[in-house]
ROLODREN-178234 format. One record per residue (C-alpha): residue in one letter; x, y, z. Coordinates in steps of 0.02 Angstrom, whole numbers, plus 32768, in hexadecimal, padded with zeros to 4 digits. Last residue first. Layout:
N
aXYZ
...
This chain:
489
h2F35CA427C62
k2F37CA327D36
a2F3CCACE7D94
e2FDDCB3D7DA1
f3057CB157E39
f307ECB767EBF
q2FD9CB927F20
g2FD8CADC7F01
y3063CAC27F88
e3024CA828040
a2F6BCA648002
v2FACCA0F7F6E
v3030C9AA7FBB
k2FA9C95C8035
p2F0FC9497FAD
n2F9CC8DE7F55
n2F54C8EC7EA0
a2FE2C9487E60
c3066C8DF7EE1
e3032C84F7E90
h3047C8B27DBD
c30F1C8F67DE6
l30F2C99F7E2E
v3159CA147DB2
e31CACAB47DBB
y3224CB1D7D44
g3177CB697CF8
d317BCBFD7D66
k30DCCBCC7D84
s30F3CB347DD1
w30CBCAA57D55
r303ECA147D95
i3025C9687D5C
s2F9CC90A7D1D
s2F9CC9427C5D
t304BC9077C56
f302CC84F7C89
r309FC7E67C05
e3111C8667C27
n3157C8097CBC
i3192C8907D32
h321FC83B7D8E
g31FFC8437E58
t3252C8E47EB2
c31DCC8BD7F35
v3198C9977F42
a31D6C9DC7EAB
c31D7C9417E3E
g325BC9097DD1
q32EDC9857DAB
v3305C9557CFE
t3257C9A07CED
l326ECA357C7E
a32F5C9E47C1F
q3289C9457BFE
f31F9C9B27BCA
k3263CA1A7B34
d32B4C98B7AE7
w3206C9457AE8
s31AFC9C87A8D
i314BCA477AD6
l3094CA717ACA
e3063CAFC7B46
g2FF4CAF07BE1
n303BCB747C30
p30BFCB1A7C63
g30D4CA627BEE
i3064C9E67B8D
f30AAC9707B17
k30C6C9687A67
k30FDC8F27A0C
s3188C8C7796A
n3213C8DC79F1
m31D3C83A7A59
e31D6C7D879A4
a3287C8007998
e32CCC7DD7A37
i3276C7387A39
a32C2C70A7991
r3372C75279C7
k335CC6DD7A75
l3331C6527A0E
f33C2C66A79B1
p3416C65E7A50
d33DBC5BE7A65
n33D8C5737B2E
l3335C5327B46
e3332C49D7BEA
m3322C3E97BA4
c32B9C36C7C04
v32BCC2997B84
t3217C25E7B93
r3203C1A27BDD
d3181C12A7BC1
n317DC0A87C4A
d30BDC0867C2B
a3096C11F7C86
y3113C1B17C92
t31DFC1BB7C98
r323CC2547CAE
i32F1C2647C4F
n3355C2ED7C84
v33BBC38C7C62
l33E0C3957B9A
n33FAC4337B84
g33A1C49B7AE8
l33B8C4C97A48
v3321C4FA79CB
t3302C49C7932
p32A5C4EA788C
m326DC57C78E1
k31AFC5C078D3
k3183C537797E
v320BC5A479E2
t31A4C63879D1
h3102C5F979F2
y3146C5967A9A
i3190C62F7AC4
e30E3C69B7AB8
p308AC6027B1B
s310FC6147BAF
i319AC5857BBA
n3198C5397C75
n31F1C48A7C31
i322BC4437B8F
e31E3C3977B4B
a323BC3187AED
v31F8C2947A85
i3271C21B7A43
d32A3C2347981
q331CC18B7955
t33D0C1B57952
l345CC1DF78DF
a342DC283789D
h33E6C2C97951
t333CC2F8797B
f32D0C3027A19
h3228C30279D9
g319BC3997A45
v3150C3C27AD0
g3142C4797B25
v3120C46B7BC1
g30ACC4E87C34
i30AAC5AE7C4C
e3030C6337C4E
t2F94C5DE7C41
s2F9BC58C7CE4
g2F20C50B7D56
k2F77C47B7D2E
y3001C48F7CB2
p2FF9C4E67C06
i301EC4587B72
f3087C49E7AE6
a3090C4247A3C
e3108C41979C1
l31B8C44879F2
k3255C41A797E
i32D3C3EF79F4
a33A7C41379E3
w341BC3C47A5E
v349AC4087ACA
t34F2C3BA7B51
d34B4C3C17C1B
y34ABC3117C30
q3508C29F7BB5
f34A1C2257B5C
g348AC1667B22
y33F2C12C7B65
a3446C0E47C0E
k34B0C19A7C09
l341BC1F57C29
r33D9C18F7CA4
r3499C1AA7D05
s3499C24E7D01
a33FAC2797D3B
k3425C21F7DD8
m34D7C2637DDF
i3485C31E7DC9
q33F4C2F07E45
k3494C2C67ECB
e34EDC3527E9E
t3459C3C47ECB
t33FFC4427E5B
p33B0C3A77DCF
r3378C41C7D3A
s32C3C4067CFF
s329AC49C7D62
d321DC4C07DEB
k318EC54B7DEB
a3132C5137D65
q3120C45B7DC7
n30A9C4C87E4A
k301DC4D87DAE
t3016C4297DC7
i3042C39F7D2B
n2FBFC3117D4E
k2F6FC31E7C9B
y3020C3177C3D
r2FF1C2737C09
l2F59C2A57BD1
a2F92C3247B6C
l3008C2C47AF9
e2F79C23D7AF4
v2F05C2CB7AA0
l2FA9C3067A33
s2F9BC25E79F7
a2F04C25379CD
k2F17C2EB797D
s2FBFC2B37904
a3035C32F78CB
l3096C2F2797B
d3094C24A792D
l30DAC20679EF
l3168C19079EE
k3179C1197AA3
t3225C0F37ACE
k32A9C0727A77
p3347C0597AC3
i33C7C0DB7A5C
g3414C09B79C8
i34C6C08079BD
p3551C0FC797C
i35B2C0C478ED
i3663C10B792E
p36DCC0D378A8
g379DC0EC7903
a37D7C10079AA
p3799C0B67A28
i3742C13B7AB5
h3794C1347B63
a375BC1DB7B7E
s3806C1EE7B0D
g3834C1657A9F
v38DDC1087AB5
n3983C0FF7A9A
p39CDC1427B2F
p3A55C1A37B2E
p3AF9C1417B26
r3B66C1327BC0
g3C1AC1767BF1
f3BEAC2067C49
t3B7DC2477BA3
t3BA0C1F97B06
r3B7DC24B7A70
p3B04C20879F9
v3B2AC1AE795C
f3AB6C1D378B8
p3A55C180784E
l3A29C1B977A5
t395BC1A87770
a393BC1DD76D1
y387DC222769D
e37F3C21E761E
m3766C2797633
k36C0C210761B
n364FC216759D
d3630C158757C
t3694C15574F1
t371FC1A1754B
m375BC2577558
s37EBC2BF7535
n37F0C3777533
p37E5C39A75D7
n3872C31F7609
f3893C30C76B3
k3924C2BE7730
f3915C26A77B3
l3999C2797835
v39A4C1DE78AE
h39D2C1D6795F
p3930C1CC799A
d38B4C1617935
p3825C1DC78FB
y3776C1EF7931
w371FC1BA7881
f3651C1E2787F
t35F3C161783B
k3537C1927814
d354DC1327770
k34D3C19B76FE
s3517C23C7748
t3488C2B5777E
v3485C37B7779
n33D6C3C277A3
n3439C45E77F2
r33FAC42978AD
s3428C375788B
l34D7C3AC784B
l34FFC40578E1
m34ADC38F7955
g3523C30F791F
l35B6C379792B
m3582C39C79EA
e356DC2EC7A12
q3622C2AB79BE
e3676C34A7A1F
s3711C39979D2
c36D3C3C5792F
f36EFC389786D
a368CC39677D5
v36C1C338772A
g36B5C3457689
e3634C34C75DB
w35BEC3C67634
k353FC35D7623
p35A0C2B37640
v35CAC2F676E8
n3646C271773C
i3650C26377FB
w36E7C2BD785F
f371AC2BF790C
l3789C310798D
t37A5C2DE7A3D
r385BC30B7AB3
g38E0C2A47B20
a38FCC21C7AB9
n3952C2687A28
r3901C2D3799E
a3922C2F178DB
i38D2C342785D
n38FEC38777B3
i38BDC3E8771A
t3925C3E37677
g3941C44F75E4
d3A10C41B75DF
q3A53C4BE7615
a39B1C524764C
n39BDC4A176EF
h390BC4AA774A
w3902C47A7819
v38A8C4107878
l3900C3F3791B
a38BEC38679BE
y3930C3957A44
d396CC3557AE8
g3A30C3777B36
i3ACFC34C7AE6
l3AEBC36E7A34
k3B8BC33879E3
e3B32C2B77972
l3ACBC32A7926
t3B42C3A47905
p3BB6C32378A1
i3B0BC2D27840
e3AEAC38F77F9
g3B8CC3E177DF
v3BFEC4537826
d3BD5C4FB77DA
a3B09C4EC77BF
l3AE5C4697832
g3B4AC4BC78B7
a3B0DC576789D
a3A5AC51E78C3
v3A87C4C97954
f3AF3C56C7997
a3A4AC5C1798B
s39F2C52E79F6
d3A5DC5607A82
v3A21C6137A79
e3A94C6B37ABC
h3AE9C6B77A29
d3BADC6A779E8
f3BF9C64A7954
d3CA8C66F7933
k3CF5C5B97933
g3C48C57678EE
g3BCAC51B794C
v3BB4C48779C5
q3C19C4977A51
k3BDFC52C7A90
h3B38C4DC7A87
n3B6DC4577B07
t3AC0C4457B86
i3A4DC4447AFC
h3991C45E7B28
g38F6C42C7AD3
n3888C4777A4E
h38E6C4A579AF
i38C3C50A7902
l3926C5127885
t3967C57177DF
i39FFC53C779D
h3A5FC57E76D2
k3AADC61A7753
h3A88C60877F9
q39AFC61F7820
f396AC60778C5
p38B7C5EB78D4
h3899C6237961
a38ADC6A779D7
n394DC6EE7A11
d395FC78779B2
e38ACC7C279C2
s38C8C7B97A74
v38B1C7507B24
w3967C7437B70
g39C8C6B37B67
k39C4C5FF7B81
t392CC5B67BBA
a389AC60E7B68
s37FFC5AD7B3B
r37EEC5E67A8C
t375EC5AC7A1B
h379BC5757960
g374CC56378BA
l3786C51F7822
i373AC556777B
g374AC4FA76D6
v3763C4F37632
c36FBC57A75FE
d3680C5E075A4
d35F1C57575F4
a361CC5E076B1
d3612C6A07640
a3593C6D776D5
l35FDC6947745
i368CC70B772C
k35FAC7C0771F
d35B4C76977D2
t3655C76A7827
m3684C81377D3
k35E6C8767821
l360FC83178D4
q357BC7DB7930
l35C9C71F791B
f365EC7577987
d35F8C7917A13
a3593C6E07A3A
a3643C6897A0C
p3698C6DE7AA4
l370EC76E7A68
p37B9C77A7A3F
r37A3C787798F
k37E5C72B790C
y37E5C7227833
i3858C6D877D7
l384BC6D2770C
p38A4C63A76D5
s3949C60E768A
q3949C5E275D0
h3964C5317587
l38C6C4FB75D8
d3859C5937582
r37CAC5D375FE
i37FAC5A2769A
f37A1C6037726
a37F9C61277BE
m379BC63C785C
g379FC66E790E
t374BC69079BE
a379EC6B47A5B
d378DC6B67B16
q36FAC64E7B15
g3737C5A67B17
r36E1C4F07B0C
l362DC5197B33
a3657C5AE7A92
s3652C5257A37
l35A5C5297A3E
y359EC5C279ED
l361CC59D797F
g35D1C4FD793E
q3535C5797923
s3594C5CD78B2
i35F5C549785D
f3544C4F47836
g34C3C56E780C
r3554C5BC7788
k356FC51E7742
d34B9C4DC7720
v3490C58E7711
s350BC588767B
y34D8C4F3762A
n348DC50F75AC
r3500C5887545
v3529C51774A1
k35E0C4FD7474
q35F0C4BE7523
p369FC4D87566
r36FFC4227587
g36FBC3E9763C
f3738C43D76DF
f36D1C444778C
g36E8C491782D
v36E2C4907904
l3769C48D7961
g3748C4D07A20
c37D2C4E47AA7
m37F5C4A27B5E
């Protein structure tokens, strides 16, 4: 299973939206890594009638996005007609740059999610490659689009650029999903393998669509988009060319949407109403604190995430009743922090669970420190995994999430590196050095060295060993090992 994500439309004459587009594609690639971590690539389309720039590496998206060339390409997002992004989960062929998507053959540049079983029959006579998707690109260029699509056996969702006629093309069968939505702000279209992921990416980057309609293309139909042609209501025009799929074992492939999703436009239904709190209101914050007043310190040791199969099934059913899927990634804006009862070091962050196509509802992230909360609060939104729904008084429900945001990790690291920590001999050291010196944990109990208690830990006289704050305050440990360690600073 691979991930497809991207956009295409008119190049912007005024550079107003590069942050939106850049955020959409970079975060889209990162999220699509959930569908494939073997390689990441992009096709950067500057001119509809010229072959695009291909940039790909056999790296997961998190590493790919750190490369300087990736950053340079994404900086010019406004100057392009579109970017086709792909994260690969290898099926055929070794993990290498040559086998990564996009594939380019003559005037065709293709990204593909799926698996073609008869790929050797699809490409031209003299064409050869390790990967089935490369044969599809060759077939589209050498044999023709409709004849190639009618030959395919297997599962596929395809997006390709045709430099010959200046179009962006989409085709799929019942075996793979793909969604798109019109984005008037970009005068174009955004697409993604998963509907929830597409909506979250648009919401996270402050991009909205007036009709709020996802399009789930019919299987066995070629959709040809012309980015230079827009309707009067600012939607991109496209032509539809049905094709007859090749039969297998005398039977035609099923003509139904994958995962029982009907093909065509999808207008999401609203979530059952839940109680909304105005988190900018002092009265609401008081109400919020009362809601959590019975949360005990012991709860800090527990996670909102279910751990057993039975618990996961129960949480999945509860989430499904509200229109959500378990463990999917969404965006939350944190507005309040409430410590657990009897603790000042850990608590629950509360905010609005946001999405482009639904109302906001209250969401919580458990077991976070005040430091992490204040870092998160500076961000427009933060990513988290949906793991449960908790019910409070008056049948009020709150979505439970777990933090899972690479941008948050970088922000925390940057903030920590700006601070100084007490090291050996009372020296003030950087966060990186503190981590390097404490990576082995406590010399006695091997437990984690918490940076919040640097004034309570004890360093060995040679500076290579450390006692955690608990062992450093344990009389028995101090009596036995104290001679080897400095006094607390």
